[in-house]
C-alpha positions as CSV (number, residue, x, y, z in Angstrom):
1,M,0.0,0.0,0.0
2,A,2.9,2.4,0.8
3,H,4.4,1.6,-2.6
4,D,1.1,2.1,-4.5
5,Y,0.5,5.4,-2.7
6,G,4.2,6.6,-3.0
7,V,4.7,6.0,-6.7
8,I,1.7,8.3,-7.5
9,I,2.6,11.0,-4.9
10,F,6.3,11.1,-5.8
11,A,5.4,11.7,-9.5
12,M,3.8,15.0,-8.6
13,M,6.6,16.1,-6.2
14,P,8.4,18.5,-8.7
15,L,5.2,20.4,-9.4
16,A,4.1,20.3,-5.7
17,M,7.4,21.8,-4.7
18,T,7.2,24.4,-7.4
19,Q,3.7,25.4,-6.3
20,N,4.9,26.0,-2.7
21,T,7.7,28.2,-4.0
22,L,5.3,30.1,-6.3
23,A,3.0,30.7,-3.3
24,S,5.8,32.3,-1.4
25,I,6.7,34.5,-4.4
26,I,3.1,35.5,-4.8
27,R,2.9,36.5,-1.1
28,A,6.1,38.5,-1.5
29,D,4.6,40.2,-4.6
30,G,1.9,41.6,-2.4
31,S,-0.9,39.1,-3.2
32,P,-1.2,36.9,-0.1
33,K,-5.0,36.4,-0.6
34,Y,-4.3,35.0,-4.1
35,A,-1.7,32.6,-2.7
36,M,-4.0,31.5,0.1
37,A,-6.9,30.9,-2.3
38,A,-4.7,28.8,-4.5
39,M,-3.6,26.6,-1.6
40,L,-7.1,26.3,-0.2
41,T,-8.5,25.3,-3.5
42,G,-6.1,22.4,-3.8
43,A,-6.7,21.4,-0.2
44,I,-10.5,21.4,-0.6
45,I,-10.3,19.3,-3.8
46,N,-8.1,16.9,-1.9
47,I,-10.4,16.6,1.0
48,I,-13.5,16.0,-1.2
49,G,-11.6,13.9,-3.7
50,D,-10.3,11.4,-1.1
51,P,-13.7,9.7,-0.1
52,V,-14.9,10.0,-3.7
53,A,-11.9,8.2,-5.2
54,I,-11.4,5.8,-2.3
55,F,-15.1,4.6,-1.8
56,L,-17.3,5.8,-4.7
57,L,-14.7,4.9,-7.4
58,D,-13.4,2.0,-5.4
59,M,-9.8,2.9,-6.1
60,G,-8.5,2.3,-2.5
61,I,-5.2,3.8,-1.4
62,K,-4.4,4.7,-5.0
63,G,-7.5,6.9,-5.1
64,A,-6.3,8.8,-2.1
65,A,-3.0,9.5,-3.9
66,W,-4.8,10.6,-7.1
67,A,-7.0,12.9,-5.2
68,T,-4.0,14.5,-3.5
69,I,-2.0,15.1,-6.7
70,F,-5.1,16.4,-8.5
71,G,-5.5,19.0,-5.8
72,Q,-1.8,19.9,-6.0
73,L,-2.0,20.2,-9.8
74,V,-4.9,22.6,-9.5
75,S,-3.0,24.7,-6.9
76,F,0.0,24.7,-9.2
77,V,-2.0,25.9,-12.3
78,I,-3.6,28.7,-10.3
79,C,-0.2,29.8,-9.0
80,A,1.4,29.6,-12.4
81,A,-1.4,31.7,-13.9
82,Y,-0.4,34.5,-11.6
83,L,3.0,34.9,-13.3
84,G,1.2,36.7,-16.1
85,R,-0.3,39.3,-13.8
86,S,2.5,39.8,-11.3
87,K,3.0,43.3,-9.8
88,T,6.7,43.8,-9.4
89,F,8.4,41.3,-11.7
90,Q,8.2,39.8,-15.2
91,V,9.1,36.2,-16.0
92,T,11.0,35.6,-19.1
93,A,13.1,32.7,-20.5
94,R,16.2,34.2,-18.9
95,S,14.5,34.0,-15.5
96,F,15.0,30.2,-15.5
97,K,18.8,30.4,-15.9
98,P,20.5,29.2,-12.7
99,S,22.5,31.9,-10.9
100,A,24.9,31.0,-8.1
101,A,24.9,34.6,-7.0
102,L,21.2,34.6,-6.4
103,L,20.9,31.0,-5.2
104,K,23.5,31.3,-2.4
105,P,21.7,34.0,-0.3
106,V,18.4,32.3,-0.9
107,M,19.8,29.0,0.5
108,A,21.3,30.8,3.5
109,L,17.9,32.5,4.2
110,G,16.2,29.1,4.3
111,T,18.8,27.5,6.5
112,S,16.8,27.8,9.7
113,S,13.6,26.4,8.2
114,L,15.6,23.6,6.5
115,L,17.2,22.6,9.8
116,T,13.7,22.6,11.5
117,Q,12.2,20.4,8.8
118,L,15.2,18.1,8.6
119,S,15.2,17.6,12.4
120,I,11.5,16.5,12.2
121,V,12.4,13.9,9.6
122,V,15.4,12.6,11.7
123,I,13.1,12.4,14.8
124,T,10.5,10.5,12.8
125,V,13.0,8.0,11.4
126,V,14.8,7.5,14.8
127,N,11.5,7.1,16.7
128,N,10.1,4.7,14.1
129,I,13.1,2.4,14.5
130,L,13.0,2.7,18.3
131,L,9.2,2.0,18.4
132,V,9.6,-1.1,16.4
133,K,12.5,-2.3,18.6
134,Y,11.0,-1.6,22.0
135,G,7.4,-2.2,20.9
136,A,8.3,-5.8,19.9
137,Q,9.6,-6.3,23.4
138,S,6.3,-5.2,25.0
139,L,2.8,-6.5,25.1
140,Y,1.8,-3.9,22.5
141,G,3.9,-5.3,19.7
142,A,5.5,-3.2,17.0
143,D,2.4,-2.0,15.2
144,I,0.4,-0.3,18.0
145,P,3.2,2.1,19.1
146,L,3.9,3.0,15.4
147,A,0.2,3.7,14.8
148,A,-0.1,5.8,18.0
149,F,3.0,7.8,17.1
150,V,1.7,8.7,13.6
151,V,-1.5,10.2,15.2
152,I,0.4,12.0,17.9
153,M,2.9,13.5,15.4
154,K,0.1,14.7,13.2
155,L,-1.5,16.6,16.1
156,F,1.9,17.9,17.1
157,Q,2.6,19.3,13.6
158,I,-0.9,20.9,13.3
159,V,-0.4,22.9,16.6
160,L,3.3,23.7,15.9
161,N,2.4,25.0,12.4
162,I,-0.1,27.4,13.9
163,A,2.6,28.8,16.2
164,I,5.1,29.0,13.4
165,G,2.5,30.8,11.3
166,I,2.1,33.5,14.1
167,A,5.8,34.0,14.2
168,A,6.3,34.0,10.5
169,G,3.5,36.5,10.0
170,A,5.2,38.9,12.4
171,Q,8.7,38.4,11.1
172,P,8.9,41.2,8.5
173,I,7.3,43.7,10.9
174,V,9.8,42.7,13.6
175,G,12.7,42.9,11.2
176,Y,11.8,46.4,10.0
177,N,11.2,47.8,13.4
178,Y,14.4,46.3,14.8
179,G,16.4,47.8,11.9
180,A,14.8,51.2,12.6
181,K,15.7,50.7,16.3
182,N,12.0,51.0,17.3
183,Y,12.7,48.7,20.2
184,D,9.5,49.6,22.0
185,R,7.5,48.2,19.1
186,V,9.8,45.2,18.8
187,R,9.2,44.3,22.4
188,E,5.4,44.8,21.9
189,L,5.5,42.5,18.9
190,L,7.4,39.9,20.9
191,R,4.8,40.1,23.7
192,L,2.0,39.7,21.1
193,M,3.7,36.7,19.5
194,I,4.2,34.9,22.8
195,K,0.7,35.9,24.0
196,W,-1.1,34.3,21.1
197,T,1.3,31.3,21.0
198,V,0.6,30.7,24.6
199,T,-3.1,31.0,24.0
200,V,-3.1,28.5,21.2
201,G,-0.7,26.1,23.0
202,L,-2.7,26.3,26.3
203,I,-6.0,25.5,24.6
204,C,-4.5,22.6,22.8
205,M,-2.7,21.3,25.8
206,V,-5.8,21.3,28.0
207,L,-7.8,19.6,25.2
208,F,-5.2,16.9,24.7
209,E,-5.0,16.2,28.5
210,A,-8.8,16.3,29.1
211,I,-10.2,14.5,26.0
212,P,-7.4,12.7,24.3
213,G,-9.7,9.9,23.1
214,V,-11.6,12.3,20.9
215,F,-8.4,13.1,18.9
216,I,-7.4,9.5,18.7
217,R,-10.8,8.6,17.2
218,M,-10.5,11.4,14.7
219,F,-7.7,9.6,12.9
220,G,-9.5,6.3,12.4
221,S,-11.0,3.4,14.2
222,A,-10.1,2.8,17.9
223,D,-11.9,-0.4,18.5
224,D,-8.9,-2.2,19.8
225,P,-8.9,-1.3,23.6
226,I,-5.1,-2.1,23.9
227,Y,-4.3,0.4,21.0
228,F,-6.8,3.0,22.3
229,D,-5.5,2.9,25.9
230,F,-1.8,3.0,24.8
231,A,-2.5,5.9,22.3
232,V,-4.4,7.9,24.9
233,L,-1.5,7.5,27.5
234,C,1.2,8.4,25.0
235,L,-0.7,11.4,23.6
236,R,-1.0,12.8,27.1
237,I,2.7,12.2,27.7
238,Y,4.1,13.4,24.4
239,L,2.0,16.6,24.1
240,A,2.0,17.4,27.8
241,L,4.1,20.5,27.2
242,I,3.1,21.4,23.6
243,L,2.7,25.0,24.8
244,V,6.4,25.1,25.8
245,T,7.4,23.6,22.5
246,C,5.5,26.3,20.6
247,V,6.9,29.1,22.6
248,Q,10.5,27.8,22.2
249,K,10.1,27.6,18.4
250,V,8.5,31.1,18.2
251,C,11.4,32.6,20.2
252,A,13.9,31.0,17.7
253,I,12.0,32.6,14.8
254,F,11.9,35.9,16.6
255,L,15.7,35.9,17.0
256,Q,16.1,35.1,13.3
257,S,13.8,38.1,12.6
258,I,16.1,40.5,14.4
259,G,19.3,39.2,12.9
260,K,20.5,37.1,15.9
261,A,21.6,34.3,13.6
262,K,24.2,32.9,16.1
263,A,21.4,32.3,18.6
264,A,18.5,31.5,16.2
265,A,20.1,28.6,14.3
266,P,21.0,26.4,17.3
267,L,17.8,27.3,19.1
268,S,15.7,26.3,16.1
269,I,17.0,22.7,16.4
270,L,17.8,22.6,20.1
271,R,14.5,20.9,21.2
272,D,14.7,18.3,18.4
273,A,18.4,17.5,19.1
274,L,17.6,17.0,22.8
275,L,14.6,14.9,21.8
276,I,16.7,12.5,19.7
277,V,19.2,12.1,22.6
278,F,16.5,11.4,25.2
279,S,14.6,9.1,22.8
280,L,17.7,6.9,22.6
281,L,18.4,7.0,26.4
282,I,15.1,6.9,28.3
283,P,13.6,3.7,26.6
284,V,16.5,1.7,28.0
285,F,15.0,2.2,31.4
286,L,11.2,2.8,30.7
287,G,10.7,0.7,27.6
288,V,8.5,1.8,24.7
289,T,6.7,4.5,26.7
290,G,10.1,6.1,27.4
291,I,10.2,7.2,23.8
292,F,7.2,9.4,24.4
293,W,8.5,10.7,27.8
294,A,11.6,12.1,25.9
295,A,9.4,14.9,24.5
296,P,8.4,16.7,27.7
297,I,11.9,16.3,29.2
298,A,13.5,17.8,26.0
299,D,10.9,20.6,26.1
300,I,11.8,21.6,29.7
301,L,15.5,21.8,29.0
302,A,15.1,23.6,25.6
303,V,12.8,26.2,27.1
304,L,15.1,26.9,30.0
305,I,18.0,27.5,27.6
306,T,15.8,29.6,25.3
307,A,14.6,31.6,28.3
308,A,18.1,32.5,29.3
309,V,18.8,33.7,25.8
310,M,15.6,35.7,25.5
311,I,16.1,37.4,28.9
312,R,19.4,38.7,27.6
313,V,17.9,39.9,24.3
314,W,15.0,41.5,26.2
315,K,17.5,43.5,28.3
316,E,19.2,44.7,25.1
317,L,15.9,45.7,23.6
318,S,15.1,47.6,26.9
319,C,18.0,49.9,26.4
320,D,17.2,53.5,25.4
321,N,16.9,53.8,21.6
322,H,19.8,55.5,20.0
323,A,19.1,58.9,18.6
324,Q,19.0,59.0,14.8
325,E,22.0,60.7,13.3
326,P,21.4,63.7,11.2
327,T,20.3,62.8,7.7
328,A,22.5,63.8,4.7
329,A,21.0,65.0,1.4
330,I,22.2,63.9,-1.9
331,Q,24.5,66.6,-3.2
332,P,24.1,68.0,-6.7
333,S,26.9,67.3,-9.1
334,R,27.9,67.5,-12.7
335,Q,28.0,64.7,-15.2
336,G,31.2,62.7,-15.1
337,A,33.0,59.7,-13.5
338,I,31.4,57.8,-10.7
339,I,34.3,56.6,-8.7
340,T,33.8,53.5,-6.4
341,I,36.6,52.7,-3.9
342,A,36.9,49.3,-2.2
343,R,39.8,49.0,0.2
344,E,41.6,46.7,2.6
345,H,41.4,47.6,6.2
346,G,44.2,49.9,7.2
347,S,45.0,51.0,3.6
348,A,43.7,54.6,4.2
349,G,41.2,54.0,1.4
350,K,38.7,56.4,2.9
351,R,41.2,59.2,3.2
352,I,42.4,58.6,-0.4
353,G,38.8,58.8,-1.6
354,Q,38.2,62.0,0.3
355,L,41.3,63.6,-1.3
356,V,40.2,62.5,-4.8
357,A,36.8,64.1,-4.2
358,Q,38.4,67.4,-3.0
359,R,40.7,67.6,-6.0
360,L,38.0,66.8,-8.6
361,N,35.5,69.0,-6.8
362,I,32.8,66.3,-6.5
363,P,30.9,64.9,-3.5
364,C,32.3,62.1,-1.5
365,Y,30.0,59.6,0.2
366,Y,31.1,57.4,3.1
367,K,29.0,57.8,6.3
368,E,26.9,60.2,4.2
369,L,25.9,57.2,2.1
370,V,24.6,55.4,5.1
371,A,22.7,58.5,6.1
372,V,21.0,58.7,2.7
373,A,20.0,55.0,3.0
374,A,18.6,55.6,6.5
375,Q,16.6,58.6,5.2
376,E,15.2,56.6,2.3
377,S,14.3,53.5,4.3
378,G,13.5,54.7,7.9
379,L,16.1,52.2,9.2
380,A,18.6,53.4,11.8
381,Q,22.0,54.6,10.4
382,E,23.8,52.6,13.1
383,F,22.1,49.4,12.0
384,I,22.8,50.0,8.3
385,S,26.4,50.9,9.0
386,G,27.0,47.7,10.9
387,I,25.7,45.2,8.4
388,N,29.2,44.3,7.1
389,S,30.9,44.5,10.5
390,D,33.0,41.9,12.1
391,E,30.3,39.2,12.5
392,N,31.3,35.8,13.7
393,A,32.9,34.0,10.7
394,V,31.0,30.7,11.1
395,M,27.6,32.4,11.1
396,R,28.3,35.4,8.9
397,E,26.5,34.2,5.8
398,L,23.4,33.3,7.8
399,Y,23.5,36.6,9.5
400,L,23.7,38.4,6.2
401,S,20.6,36.6,5.1
402,T,18.4,37.6,8.0
403,D,15.3,39.8,7.3
404,P,16.4,43.1,8.8
405,V,19.9,42.8,7.3
406,R,18.4,42.1,3.8
407,R,16.2,45.2,4.2
408,A,19.2,47.3,5.2
409,I,21.1,46.0,2.1
410,A,18.2,46.8,-0.2
411,A,17.9,50.4,1.3
412,Q,21.7,50.9,0.9
413,D,21.5,49.7,-2.8
414,T,18.7,52.1,-3.5
415,A,20.7,55.0,-1.9
416,I,23.8,54.2,-4.0
417,R,21.8,54.3,-7.2
418,K,20.1,57.6,-6.3
419,I,23.5,59.1,-5.5
420,A,25.0,57.9,-8.8
421,D,22.0,59.2,-10.7
422,A,22.8,62.7,-9.3
423,G,26.1,62.9,-11.1
424,S,29.9,62.5,-10.6
425,C,30.9,61.4,-7.1
426,V,33.2,59.2,-5.0
427,L,31.6,56.2,-3.2
428,I,33.6,54.5,-0.6
429,G,32.9,50.8,0.2
430,R,29.4,49.2,0.4
431,S,30.0,47.1,-2.7
432,A,29.1,50.1,-4.9
433,D,31.2,48.8,-7.7
434,Y,28.9,45.8,-8.1
435,I,25.7,47.7,-7.5
436,L,26.5,50.2,-10.2
437,R,27.9,47.5,-12.6
438,N,25.3,48.5,-15.3
439,Y,26.0,52.3,-15.0
440,K,28.1,54.1,-17.5
441,D,31.2,56.1,-16.4
442,V,31.8,54.0,-13.4
443,V,35.5,53.7,-12.4
444,R,36.1,50.8,-10.0
445,I,39.2,51.2,-7.8
446,F,40.7,48.8,-5.2
447,I,43.1,50.1,-2.6
448,H,45.5,47.6,-1.0
449,A,48.8,47.7,0.8
450,P,51.3,45.4,2.4
451,K,50.2,44.0,5.8
452,S,53.1,45.7,7.6
453,Y,52.0,49.1,6.2
454,R,48.3,48.4,7.2
455,E,49.2,47.2,10.7
456,K,51.1,50.4,11.3
457,K,48.2,52.5,10.0
458,V,45.7,50.7,12.3
459,M,48.0,51.2,15.3
460,E,48.2,54.9,14.5
461,M,44.5,55.4,13.9
462,Y,43.0,53.2,16.7
463,G,45.8,52.9,19.2
464,D,45.9,49.1,18.8
465,S,48.7,46.8,19.8
466,P,50.6,45.0,17.0
467,E,48.7,41.8,17.8
468,A,45.3,43.6,18.0
469,A,46.0,45.3,14.7
470,K,46.7,42.0,13.0
471,K,43.4,40.5,14.3
472,S,41.5,43.7,13.4
473,I,42.7,43.6,9.8
474,A,41.9,39.9,9.5
475,R,38.4,40.3,10.9
476,S,37.5,43.4,8.9
477,D,38.9,42.1,5.6
478,A,37.0,38.8,6.1
479,A,33.8,40.6,6.9
480,R,34.1,42.8,3.8
481,A,34.9,39.8,1.6
482,A,31.9,37.9,2.9
483,Y,29.6,40.9,2.5
484,Y,30.8,41.4,-1.1
485,K,30.4,37.7,-1.9
486,S,26.9,37.8,-0.4
487,I,25.9,40.8,-2.5
488,S,27.6,39.9,-5.8
489,G,28.6,36.2,-5.8
490,H,32.1,37.4,-6.8
491,E,35.4,37.5,-5.0
492,W,36.3,40.8,-3.2
493,G,39.6,42.2,-4.3
494,D,39.8,40.2,-7.5
495,P,41.9,42.5,-9.8
496,H,39.8,41.6,-12.8
497,G,36.9,43.4,-11.3
498,Y,38.6,46.9,-11.1
499,E,40.0,49.4,-13.5
500,L,42.7,50.4,-11.0
501,C,44.4,48.5,-8.2
502,I,46.6,50.8,-6.2
503,D,49.2,50.1,-3.5
504,A,48.5,52.7,-0.9
505,S,52.0,52.4,0.6
506,M,53.1,55.0,-2.0
507,G,51.4,57.5,0.2
508,E,47.9,59.0,0.4
509,D,48.6,62.0,-1.8
510,A,50.4,60.0,-4.4
511,A,47.6,57.5,-4.6
512,A,45.0,60.3,-4.9
513,N,47.0,62.0,-7.6
514,L,47.2,58.7,-9.5
515,I,43.5,58.3,-9.4
516,C,42.8,61.9,-10.4
517,D,45.3,61.6,-13.3
518,Y,43.5,58.4,-14.5
519,I,40.1,60.1,-14.3
520,N,41.3,63.2,-16.2
521,R,42.8,61.0,-18.9
522,M,39.6,58.9,-19.2
523,S,37.5,62.1,-19.6
524,K,39.5,63.2,-22.6
525,L,39.0,59.9,-24.5
């Protein structure tokens, strides 16, 4: 029966996965009702089609599969039809060409969800194996524990998905307000997320404990008293702390929303990892029911660890909001070269860029660029300024993919283009060379220098010790390289991507003169 069902279901999997992706795209395009209607239509067709195909058409288990894929097909067609009426994008043949530069940040953004879903699969596989092993050693046999576990996991996933839906719905609002440093509103959003999650979890927990038999019967016949009694007992055990599970998952999503990738990623799988460990250990002492006792024990430990993290985050959010720095207007300029300067840490690239702007009598944007981005987006300057800071190397790509950071990057890109549209200027850092890759008159410059020169400069500018200067250079360069890679998919500092690569050890004035001479020569061509 599993083979008959699976062969049909798996044949539809490519379109079913595409339909899920299209639904997300449609929501992002500003049409959530359309996406919901498409998914509900397929679900309703599936619900009605199951009994029709199974009983009226006498197709058995194959009928259930055909009803499922027909519903998925209808949802796919409805979603695909939207592509012809999309609001913000247009699909062409080139849209289907794979792009590593686009795929990599998308994959990083989905890491947390991937880990969560993958952990559920691992738990199911491990528990199935353990239930067969320990069930065979009990009076219940292997089949009864497996059947009960299937019902319990369905109920668990229904409740958990409601909680995840609450958190996912709040995610973009949380991310924007965090980036804007509206911490009061972020705290209020967290309170609302937890309030409604607790409400849902508490209702479900009470129902599962008070009338578990009702839920067991919902999933099929419960005529066997041995199965019924075992399923009721294990449902009460496994879902005893479903409220705690939901809150823990919501907190992990909240941390992802505010860019706390280092905390969000491990917390998203913490409960599941603990569950696997306890599922292996506790049955040794308690037998088959020990597999179900592993859940509440894992919930308690996971929520205690999560609570410790959330208390610290709450204290950070309770600090006074930083005052917004003065905004900077885009300065008028003449037509001419748009000079982008990327630089190694300690190479005095910022100072060289400022000298170039002075000598060519054009605006220079460094912190001013961040101010323009903040003005355009409503995000805080300090937050935008820190998106390519020295983030932990292991978690850097995941951090750069978080919602508030992506919003800051988008605001910064918009600001860079508006500045370039205003005329000739110098743009320092922020991957401006890649963002303006399709603009005419862009001169891309990379400033580098020997490490000894840069270490000396860092010690002069920041008062660092020789060892601290070395570490600062390594961290800053790695962060800039990761940021550029995330934005462009290309290697930061690759000489093929620049018109000029200048060794700053020749001196700041000499380097600025060299750039100005190059610009003047280019203007005469």
